[in-house]
N, C-alpha and C positions, 0 to 999 in steps of 0.2 A: 744369741748368735744366729744369724740367717742361714737357713740350709735349703737345699731343694727337696722336693716332694719325695724323690728317691731316697734321700738321706733320712728324711722323717719316716719313712716305710721301714727302714732297718731298725729304727727304734721301737717299732710295733711289732717286732719279731714274735712276741708272746701271743699276739691276737692275729691269728692267720687270715681271718676273714678281713679285718681292717687293713693289715699289711697288704693283702691282694687287692683291695680296693684303691687304696692310695698309689700303689704300683700301676694299676691299670688306668687309673685318672691321669697320672703323669704321662704314661705311654701313649695315651690317645691324643696328645697335644704337644707339639715342639715347644710352645710358648711355656706351658706348665712344667715341662721337663727341664727348661733352661732357667726359669726365673728362681732366685732365691725367696723363700718366705721366712718371715720372723714372727713369732708369737708375741701377742701384745695383751695386756690387761684391759678390761672394759670393752666398749663397742666402738672406740675411736681412737685414731693416733693423732696427737698434735706434734708438729715438727716444723723445721724451717728449711726453705729451699734456697740454696746459695744461688744468687743471681750474678754478681760481679765480685771480683776479689779486691780486697783493700789495696790502696796505692802505696808503692814503696819507692825508693829512689837512693840517690846518693847526696851528700852534703859536703861542703867545705868547712875548714876549721872556723869556729865560733858562728856557724850557720845552724838553722834548725830544719827540721823536716816539715813538710806540709801534712797537717793531720787530714787522714782519709779513712773511711771505712767501707767495707763490703755492704752490698745490699741483700738484706735477708727478708723474705716475705713469709710470714707465719701461714702455716696450713693446717687444715684439720682433715683427715681422712676418716670417714666413717665405714664400717663394716657393713657387707651386704649379706643376705641370707640366700644362699644357693642350695638347692637339693631337691628331694623328691621322694615319693614312696613307690615301691614296687610290689605288685600283687602277682603271685604265681598260683594258679589253681592247683588244689591238691590232687586233682586227676591227673595233671601232668607229671607231678613229683611221683605219684603212685605208679604211673605206667612207664615213666622214662627215668625215674631215679633222681637223686639230688643234683646231678649234673644239670637237669632242666633248669633249676632254680639259679645255679651258678650263670648258666648262659644268659638268662633274662637279666640278672644283676649286673653282668658285664655290659649288657646293651644299655642299661640306664646309666651306668657310670660313664659310659662312652659319650652318651647324649649330654650329660652334665658338663663333661669336660669340653666338649665342643661349644656348648653354649657359652660357658665361661670365657673361652678363648675368644668368641665373637665379641662378647662385651669388653673384653680387653681392648679391642680396637674401635668398636662401634657403639658402646654403651652411652646412653645419654639420660641422666638423671632428670632433666627438665621434662622429658617425655615420659620416662617410666621411673618414678621416683624410688623403686625398690632396687634399681641396679645402679652401679657406679659409673661414673664418666669414663669412656675409653679415651685412647690416645688421639682419636680423630678430634675430639672435642677440646682436649687439653693443649694440643700443639698449636701454637700461634707464632706470629711475628717471625723472628729469624729461624725459628724451629720448623717453619713450613716453607717448603721450597716448592716452586712451580716448575714442572718440566718444561714449559714454554707458555705461549700466549696464543696458540693456534685455536681457531673454532673447531671443536671436536676432539681436541687432545693432540699431544705430541708423542712421537716415538722416544723411547727411553734412550739417552745417550749416557755412554760410560762417564763423561765429564761430569754430568749432573749427579750420577751415582756416587762419583767420588766426592763431590761437594756435599752430598747427603752425610757420607761417612765422617767427613772432616767436621761436620757442625756438631757431632756428637763427642762429648767428652768420654775418653776410654770406651769406645764402642765394642761390642761384643757379639752381636748378632744383627742380621738383615732378616726382615719378614716381607714376604710377598706371596702372591698366588702361583700356582704351578705353571700356569702359562708364561708368566715372566721368567721364572727360573728356566724353562725351556728355551725361551728367547735369548736369555743371557748365555746359556750353555752353547747355543748355535753360535751366537757372536764370538765366542772363544775359539770355535773352530775355524772362524772366517779371518785369515790372515790380514785383511784389510781393515778388520775392526779389532779384535783381540779381546782382552780381559783375562785376568789371572783367575783361572777356575781349577780347584783341586777337589779331591773326594776324602772323606774320611768316614768312619764307622761310629755310631751313637752307642749309648748303653744298652740299647736293645738289639745292636748288631745290624741296624740299617744304615745304608749309605746316605752321608749328608754331603751335600754340594757346599763348597766354600768359595767365596769370592774375596780376593785380596787377603785371605787368611780369615774371614769372618764366616761363620756357618750361616747358611741360608735356611730359615724355617719356612716351608712351604705350607701354605694354608689351602685347604681344599673346600669341602662342604661342611655346613654347620648340622646341628641336630636335626633340623627340619629339610634338609637336602639343598639349601641355598648356599651359593657361593659366599664365603666370609669375606673376601676382598674381590668383589665383582667388578667388571668392566661397566658399571653404571652410575659411578660417582659423577658429580658435576665437573665440568672442565673450568680452569681459570680463564680461558679464552672464550668461553660461552660455547653455544651451539649444543648439538645433541649430547646428553650426559652419556658418555661412552669411554670412560677412562677409569684407571684403578690408581693406587698408591703403593709405594714401597716404604716401608719403615726402617730406620736403623736405631737401635736401642743399646742401652749399656745395662745389662742385667748384673746388678751389683749393689752393695750396700749403700753406695754413694751415687747410684744411679736410679734404675727402675727396680723396685722390690716389692714382693707381695707381702701382705700382712694378714694374719689370721688369730683368731682366738681359739687356741687348740688346733689339734689335727682334724682332718675329716672324720665325722661322726658317722659310724655304721651300726645301727641297731637291728637285731632280728626281733621283730615284735610278734613272731609266732602266728599262730591262727588268728584270724579276725573273728569278732563276735559270732557272725553267721557260721563260722567253721568251714568255709569253702575255699578260702585262700590263705596263703602264707604271705605275709607282709614284712617286707624290709625297709627301714628309713635310712636314707643318705643325706646328710646335711653338713653344710661347710659355712662357717662365718668369716668371710674373706673380702679383700680387695686388694689394691696395690696403690703405692705412692711413687711419685717421681721427686727424688730428694735433690736433684741438681737441675739448675735452669737448661743445661745442655744434656740432659739424661737420655732424651730421645729425639728424633727428627722424622719428619715425613716429607716425601717426594710425591706430589700429586700431579694429576693431569696426564698421566701416562696412557696411551692408547695402545691397542693390540697391534703391534707393528715390529718390524725388524729393528733390532738394536743398532745404534750409530755410535760414532766415535764421540 
């Protein structure tokens, strides 16, 4: 059964270090907090993607039905190895206590979480074979919507945003950068534009903006201080690459779901051979799969400008 990382953390209550790492991993990324994960055996998952439903209809007496089948594309999703080691000098622990090691471990976990989140959107195995393909590579054809065809990009329109949502089967979340969320909130205060914006609290007590009932996951900077969803993407209409994208996803077992072989591994390796630093290993064998042909969609070519109707 698929569960979120926070639910997995509850199962690790006997291992305080592991539980804390999993909770912080999820808390550092809205994507990882919302996405369900399922444990698998081996290093890959074979599955089928539902593309179209089989045909149905009505028949008269002594008539037959026309045979029809759904289109299923077999897929294989391989796990990637994400992680790293953390060294804390024994001098820091001696002079500042064990809390110094905990602070450095938290920084490492946050960096890993942000890096995973970026690859969820921007990963490209053809360029870096060790990572999985992100949504930007996977979403094509009807699941890739252009904001317009203007050179340099187009302002986001609520009509296009609604079209994006309608293109996803059972949508659960919107993903965008903070600038786009601010522009969307500003549009909701403008009576000539509108947009149904509400707010709720997440599991960590943080305010979450909602558009038409869908939580907005705001992405900021990655582990290297670069924007995860920058205004530097190529525009469908050409011109200077100065646009960004908004994604709509269905985080569910029939939409977009994470896969992992076991939970996040956290091992205290103790003092290194030279006896100068304490080392901790954090490693996660994971990836994600899109189980439905309309499990996610991308709206691209959005420039940094006031939202329109």
